[in-house]
C-alpha positions in Angstrom: 27.4 100.6 -46.3 23.7 99.6 -46.2 22.3 98.1 -43.0 22.6 94.3 -42.8 19.3 92.6 -42.1 19.9 89.7 -39.6 17.4 87.1 -38.4 18.3 85.2 -35.3 16.3 81.9 -34.9 16.9 81.0 -31.3 14.5 80.2 -28.4 17.1 81.3 -25.8 16.4 85.0 -25.2 19.7 85.5 -23.3 21.8 84.2 -26.3 19.8 86.3 -28.7 20.3 89.4 -26.5 24.1 88.8 -26.3 24.4 88.6 -30.1 22.4 91.8 -30.3 24.9 93.5 -27.9 28.0 92.2 -29.8 26.8 93.5 -33.1 25.6 96.9 -31.7 29.2 97.8 -30.8 30.2 98.0 -34.5 30.1 100.9 -36.8 28.3 98.8 -39.4 24.5 99.1 -38.8 22.6 95.8 -38.3 18.8 95.5 -38.3 18.3 92.5 -36.0 15.1 90.5 -35.6 14.6 87.4 -33.5 12.3 84.4 -34.0 12.0 81.9 -31.1 11.0 78.9 -33.2 11.6 77.6 -36.7 8.0 78.2 -37.7 8.1 81.8 -36.6 11.4 82.2 -38.5 9.9 80.8 -41.7 6.9 83.2 -41.4 9.2 86.2 -41.0 11.5 85.2 -43.9 8.5 84.9 -46.3 7.6 88.6 -45.9 10.9 90.4 -44.9 14.2 91.0 -46.7 16.9 89.1 -44.9 20.7 89.2 -45.6 21.8 86.4 -43.3 20.3 83.9 -40.8 21.9 83.0 -37.5 20.4 79.6 -36.7 20.4 77.6 -33.4 20.2 73.8 -33.7 18.1 73.3 -30.6 14.7 74.7 -31.2 11.3 73.8 -29.8 10.0 72.6 -33.2 13.3 71.4 -34.8 16.6 70.0 -33.7 19.9 69.2 -35.3 20.0 69.0 -39.1 16.2 69.2 -39.4 16.0 73.0 -39.0 18.8 73.7 -41.4 17.4 71.4 -44.0 14.0 73.1 -44.0 15.6 76.6 -44.1 18.0 75.8 -47.0 15.1 74.1 -48.9 12.7 77.0 -48.5 15.3 79.9 -48.8 18.3 78.5 -50.7 19.6 82.0 -51.6 19.9 83.3 -48.0 23.2 82.4 -46.3 23.0 80.6 -42.9 25.5 80.6 -40.1 25.0 77.9 -37.4 25.2 79.3 -33.8 25.0 76.4 -31.3 26.1 75.2 -27.9 27.0 71.7 -29.4 30.6 70.8 -29.9 30.1 68.2 -32.7 32.8 68.2 -35.3 31.1 65.6 -37.5 27.9 67.5 -37.5 29.8 70.7 -38.3 31.4 69.1 -41.3 28.1 67.8 -42.5 26.3 71.1 -42.2 29.1 73.0 -44.0 29.1 70.3 -46.7 25.4 70.9 -47.2 25.8 74.6 -47.6 26.0 76.3 -44.2 28.4 79.2 -44.4 30.0 78.6 -41.0 29.5 76.6 -37.7 30.2 78.6 -34.6 30.0 77.5 -30.9 28.3 80.1 -28.7 31.0 79.8 -26.1 33.7 81.0 -28.5 31.7 84.0 -29.9 33.2 87.5 -29.8 32.4 90.7 -31.7 35.2 90.3 -34.2 34.6 86.6 -34.9 30.9 87.1 -35.4 31.3 90.3 -37.6 33.9 88.7 -39.9 31.8 85.5 -40.2 28.8 87.5 -41.2 30.6 89.6 -43.8 32.4 86.6 -45.2 29.2 84.5 -45.4 27.4 87.3 -47.3 30.2 87.9 -49.8 30.7 84.2 -50.4 27.0 83.7 -50.9 27.0 86.5 -53.4 29.8 84.8 -55.3 27.9 81.6 -55.2 24.8 83.2 -56.5 26.8 84.8 -59.4 28.2 81.3 -60.2 24.8 79.8 -59.9 23.4 82.4 -62.3 26.2 81.5 -64.8 25.6 77.8 -64.2 21.9 78.2 -64.9 22.4 80.3 -68.0 24.2 77.5 -69.9 21.9 76.4 -72.7 22.9 72.7 -72.3 22.0 70.5 -69.3 24.8 70.3 -66.8 25.3 67.7 -64.0 28.1 67.6 -61.5 28.5 64.2 -59.8 30.5 63.9 -56.6 32.3 60.8 -55.4 29.5 59.9 -53.0 27.1 60.1 -56.1 25.4 63.2 -54.7 24.9 65.7 -57.6 23.9 69.2 -58.6 22.2 70.2 -61.9 21.4 73.4 -63.7 18.1 74.9 -64.8 18.4 73.5 -68.3 18.8 69.9 -67.0 15.6 70.3 -64.9 13.8 71.5 -68.0 15.1 68.6 -70.1 14.1 65.9 -67.7 10.9 67.6 -66.4 11.7 68.1 -62.7 11.5 71.0 -60.3 14.5 71.8 -58.1 12.6 70.4 -55.1 11.7 67.1 -56.8 15.2 66.4 -58.0 16.6 66.5 -54.5 14.8 63.2 -53.8 16.2 61.5 -56.8 19.4 59.5 -57.4 21.7 59.9 -60.4 20.3 56.6 -61.8 16.7 57.9 -61.9 17.5 59.7 -65.2 18.6 56.6 -67.0 16.2 54.0 -68.7 16.5 50.4 -67.4 18.0 49.1 -70.6 21.0 51.5 -70.3 21.4 51.5 -66.5 24.3 49.0 -66.4 26.3 50.6 -69.1 25.8 54.1 -67.7 26.7 52.9 -64.1 30.0 51.6 -65.3 30.8 54.9 -67.1 29.8 57.0 -64.0 31.9 54.9 -61.6 34.8 54.9 -64.1 34.6 58.7 -64.2 34.5 59.4 -60.4 37.4 56.9 -60.0 39.5 58.8 -62.5 39.5 56.1 -65.2 39.2 56.5 -68.9 35.7 57.4 -70.2 34.4 58.2 -73.7 34.8 61.8 -74.9 31.3 62.2 -76.4 28.7 59.6 -76.7 24.9 59.2 -77.4 22.5 57.7 -74.9 18.8 57.8 -73.8 17.5 60.1 -71.1 14.5 59.2 -68.9 12.1 62.0 -68.1 9.9 62.4 -65.0 6.8 61.3 -67.1 8.5 58.0 -68.1 9.3 59.0 -71.7 12.7 58.7 -73.1 14.6 61.0 -75.5 18.0 60.9 -77.3 20.8 62.8 -75.6 24.5 63.5 -76.3 26.7 63.4 -73.3 30.1 65.2 -73.1 31.7 64.0 -69.8 34.8 65.6 -68.1 36.7 64.4 -65.1 37.5 67.4 -62.9 39.2 68.0 -59.5 36.9 69.6 -56.9 37.6 70.2 -53.3 40.7 67.9 -53.4 38.7 65.1 -54.8 37.6 63.8 -58.3 34.2 64.7 -59.6 32.4 64.0 -62.9 31.0 66.9 -65.0 28.5 66.0 -67.7 27.2 68.4 -70.4 24.0 67.0 -71.8 22.5 68.0 -75.2 18.9 67.1 -76.2 19.4 65.8 -79.8 15.7 65.1 -80.5 15.6 67.8 -83.2 18.9 66.7 -84.7 17.6 63.1 -84.9 14.4 64.2 -86.7 16.5 66.3 -89.1 18.7 63.3 -89.8 15.6 61.2 -90.5 14.2 63.9 -92.8 17.5 64.2 -94.7 17.7 60.5 -95.2 14.1 60.4 -96.4 14.8 63.3 -98.8 17.9 61.5 -100.1 15.8 58.3 -100.7 13.1 60.3 -102.5 15.6 62.0 -104.8 17.3 58.6 -105.5 13.9 57.1 -106.2 12.9 60.0 -108.4 16.1 59.7 -110.4 15.7 55.9 -110.8 12.0 56.3 -111.9 13.1 58.9 -114.4 15.8 56.8 -115.8 13.7 53.7 -116.1 10.8 55.8 -117.6 13.0 57.2 -120.3 14.5 53.7 -121.1 11.0 52.1 -121.0 9.5 54.7 -123.2 12.1 54.4 -125.9 12.0 50.6 -126.0 8.2 50.4 -125.8 7.5 52.4 -128.9 9.8 50.4 -131.1 8.6 47.1 -129.5 5.0 48.1 -129.9 5.3 48.4 -133.7 6.7 44.8 -133.9 4.1 43.4 -131.6 1.3 44.9 -133.7 2.6 43.1 -136.7 2.9 39.8 -134.8 -0.6 40.1 -133.4 -2.0 41.0 -136.8 -0.4 38.1 -138.6 -1.1 35.6 -135.9 -4.8 36.6 -135.9 -4.8 36.3 -139.7 -3.3 32.8 -139.5 -5.8 31.7 -136.8 -8.5 32.5 -139.3 -6.7 30.7 -142.1 -6.3 27.4 -140.2 -9.1 25.1 -139.2 -9.7 24.8 -135.5 -8.7 21.2 -135.6 -5.5 21.9 -137.5 -2.2 20.9 -135.8 -1.0 24.5 -136.3 -4.0 26.3 -135.0 -3.1 25.9 -131.2 0.5 27.0 -131.9 -0.6 30.1 -133.7 -3.2 30.8 -131.0 -0.5 30.6 -128.3 1.6 33.1 -130.3 -1.4 35.4 -130.4 -2.0 35.3 -126.7 1.6 35.7 -125.8 1.8 38.7 -128.1 -1.3 40.2 -126.5 0.3 39.8 -123.0 3.5 41.5 -124.3 1.4 44.3 -125.7 -0.2 44.8 -122.3 3.3 45.0 -120.8 4.2 47.6 -123.4 1.1 49.6 -122.6 2.2 49.6 -118.9 5.6 50.8 -119.9 4.2 53.6 -122.0 2.0 54.7 -119.1 4.9 54.5 -116.7 7.1 56.6 -119.0 4.3 59.2 -119.3 4.6 59.3 -123.1 0.9 59.8 -123.5 -0.3 63.4 -123.4 -2.1 64.2 -120.2 -5.6 65.7 -120.5 -6.8 67.2 -117.3 -10.4 67.6 -116.4 -12.5 68.0 -113.3 -14.2 64.8 -112.2 -16.4 63.6 -109.4 -14.4 60.6 -108.2 -17.4 58.8 -106.8 -19.2 58.9 -110.2 -16.1 57.7 -111.9 -15.6 54.9 -109.3 -19.1 53.7 -110.1 -18.3 53.5 -113.8 -15.0 51.6 -113.0 -16.8 49.1 -110.8 -19.3 48.4 -113.6 -16.3 47.7 -115.8 -14.2 45.4 -113.5 -16.7 43.6 -111.3 -17.3 40.8 -114.0 -13.6 40.1 -114.2 -13.1 39.6 -110.4 -13.1 36.1 -109.0 -16.5 34.9 -107.7 -15.4 34.9 -104.1 -14.5 38.6 -104.0 -17.1 41.2 -103.1 -16.7 44.8 -104.2 -18.3 47.4 -101.8 -18.7 51.0 -102.7 -19.6 53.7 -100.2 -21.4 56.5 -102.0 -22.6 58.4 -98.9 -20.1 61.2 -99.5 -21.4 62.1 -103.0 -23.1 65.2 -101.5 -19.7 66.6 -100.6 -18.8 66.8 -104.3 -15.5 65.0 -104.2 -14.0 66.6 -107.3 -10.4 66.5 -108.4 -8.6 67.7 -111.5 -7.0 64.7 -113.2 -6.5 62.8 -116.5 -9.6 60.5 -116.5 -7.7 57.6 -118.2 -4.9 57.9 -115.5 -7.5 57.9 -112.8 -9.2 54.8 -114.2 -5.9 53.0 -114.4 -4.9 54.0 -110.9 -8.2 52.6 -109.4 -8.2 49.5 -111.6 -4.6 48.6 -110.7 -5.4 49.0 -107.0 -8.6 46.9 -107.3 -6.8 44.1 -109.2 -3.9 44.2 -106.8 -6.3 43.8 -103.9 -8.0 40.9 -105.7 -4.7 39.2 -106.2 -4.0 39.3 -102.4 -7.3 37.4 -101.6 -6.9 33.9 -103.1 -9.6 32.6 -100.9 -12.0 35.4 -101.5 -12.7 38.6 -99.4 -14.0 42.1 -99.6 -12.7 45.2 -101.4 -14.1 48.4 -100.0 -13.9 51.8 -101.8 -14.7 55.1 -100.1 -14.0 58.8 -100.3 -14.1 61.8 -98.1 -13.1 65.5 -98.0 -10.3 66.7 -95.8 -9.2 70.1 -94.7 -5.5 71.0 -94.6 -5.8 70.8 -90.8 -7.2 67.2 -91.1 -4.2 66.4 -93.3 -1.7 67.8 -90.8 -3.5 65.9 -88.0 -3.0 62.7 -90.1 0.8 63.2 -90.1 1.4 65.2 -93.3 3.8 68.1 -93.1 2.5 71.6 -94.2 5.3 72.1 -96.7 4.2 69.0 -98.7 0.5 70.2 -99.0 -0.4 72.5 -101.9 -4.1 72.8 -101.3 -6.4 73.9 -98.5 -8.7 70.9 -99.1 -7.9 67.3 -100.2 -10.0 64.5 -101.5 -9.2 61.1 -99.9 -9.8 57.9 -101.9 -9.4 54.7 -99.9 -9.3 51.2 -101.4 -9.1 48.6 -98.7 -9.0 44.8 -98.9 -9.3 41.9 -96.4 -6.4 40.0 -98.0 -3.1 38.7 -96.7 -1.5 42.1 -96.0 2.0 43.3 -96.8 5.0 42.5 -94.6 6.8 45.5 -93.1 10.1 44.7 -94.9 8.2 44.9 -98.3 6.2 48.0 -97.7 9.1 50.3 -98.4 9.7 48.8 -101.9 6.2 48.1 -103.2 6.3 51.1 -105.5 9.6 50.3 -107.1 9.4 49.4 -110.8 9.4 45.7 -111.6 9.2 44.7 -107.9 6.6 42.0 -107.4 5.9 39.1 -105.0 3.8 37.3 -107.6 4.9 34.1 -109.3 6.8 34.4 -112.6 4.4 35.1 -115.4 1.7 36.5 -113.1 2.8 40.1 -112.8 5.0 42.7 -114.4 5.9 44.6 -111.2 4.7 47.8 -112.8 1.1 48.1 -111.4 1.9 49.9 -108.2 4.9 51.8 -109.8 2.4 53.2 -112.3 -0.1 54.1 -109.5 2.7 55.9 -107.6 3.9 57.7 -110.8 0.4 58.9 -111.8 -0.6 60.0 -108.3 2.6 62.0 -108.0 2.1 63.4 -111.5 -1.2 64.9 -110.3 0.3 66.3 -107.1 -1.2 63.6 -105.0 0.0 61.8 -101.9 -0.1 58.1 -101.0 -0.3 56.3 -97.6 -0.4 52.5 -97.2 -1.5 50.8 -94.0 -1.3 47.1 -93.8 -1.7 44.3 -91.2 -0.5 40.8 -92.0 -3.4 38.4 -92.5 -5.9 41.2 -92.0 -5.6 43.3 -95.1 -4.3 46.5 -96.7 -5.6 50.0 -97.3 -4.3 52.3 -100.0 -5.2 55.9 -99.1 -4.8 58.4 -102.0 -5.0 62.1 -101.4 -5.6 64.6 -104.3 -6.0 68.4 -104.2 -9.7 69.2 -104.2 -11.1 70.9 -107.3 -14.4 71.8 -105.5 -15.4 75.4 -105.8 -18.1 76.9 -103.7 
């Protein structure tokens, strides 16, 4: 058997000498060292291997529980036996409850008692260390709550909540619970330590040291420990699971939206072609009749109304055909800022007088080029400009700008790498100072036939067409809106710029 390294922390040289004599009579070899103060003992323990500590409670620099608390905090893996001249049963129970291996009165000490106490303390400490190793190897957070609300936790729990083992000793069980959940969790904890019925598994929020909260799943069990009831809680951090659930729900919605758009597109395309032929005939004949009647004729205004209604219907059919993608796509590389200038020249005369159209051309030197069907691009921009104008009944400003982004810029802006197909993207932003879009409407603005405009003032296809065409060209859309402040549509297209 290897020698047992013993440190005696006792300022009474006579007592230390007696212990040395008692242990020297045994066949087991002991390496005994003595420290006459707590400070000297701590210095020794920091640099020397020690199997067990024999600690007196009356030291020059510490008395009672103070010395033991410091030793157990600094050296939690070294077993401690209390050797004292005090006959205090309550203190003995408290010390053993806090982790002391034994409490021996010096007046009762003999060789056999001391030897057996040392061997038992070392073996029990080894068992505790093995249990602690197993406890800390559990991948979930574990907390054991005693009836007096004292608790122990494992390493994973510390990592989950952001504490060190020293910091957590100063905390109460309720310091890990957000204020809004404290009352509910208090009730469950008290029900548990009183042996009442508690939920099997439930979700809650955990409160980290830095003040942030995170979703957790708690699996509580009522257990019997040292002839009393305790509450064992296994805690799983479900942050990743929550994110996956959100992603799955988002994917389901995107699939459902894509299916709906496809179905509506096929239906719209089929109807639109047939309807367009009939409309062309109505427009042609009504235009002919307008020329046949005198402007003052009682029939002229009626025919004129038929002509205008037919033209509006033809415009709707054109939107339907665009939405259904029936026209052949002709891709070409364009400089978006040059195209924007041409579009502005086309639409600025049709905008209400109180609306100003601003165009930022400072990025032209970056060659903001994309590969797109030019007619689709023009329709996307015109639809967004007209949509912005409609949101500003009392006038305002529409600002158009563009810039080049790297894939890292895109990821920094919140896009995921798996939805990006290019190393560089061109961002086109069309912003207005209009009324803004309510949060409950933002999720549905791209749905076909959805509109907030009055009957007769919109088809509900403008933004649906924008969405469909952007996606058709592998683009991305982000909408940011503030009520009564305005809305920005940010479009991102793979860059076609080549060095």
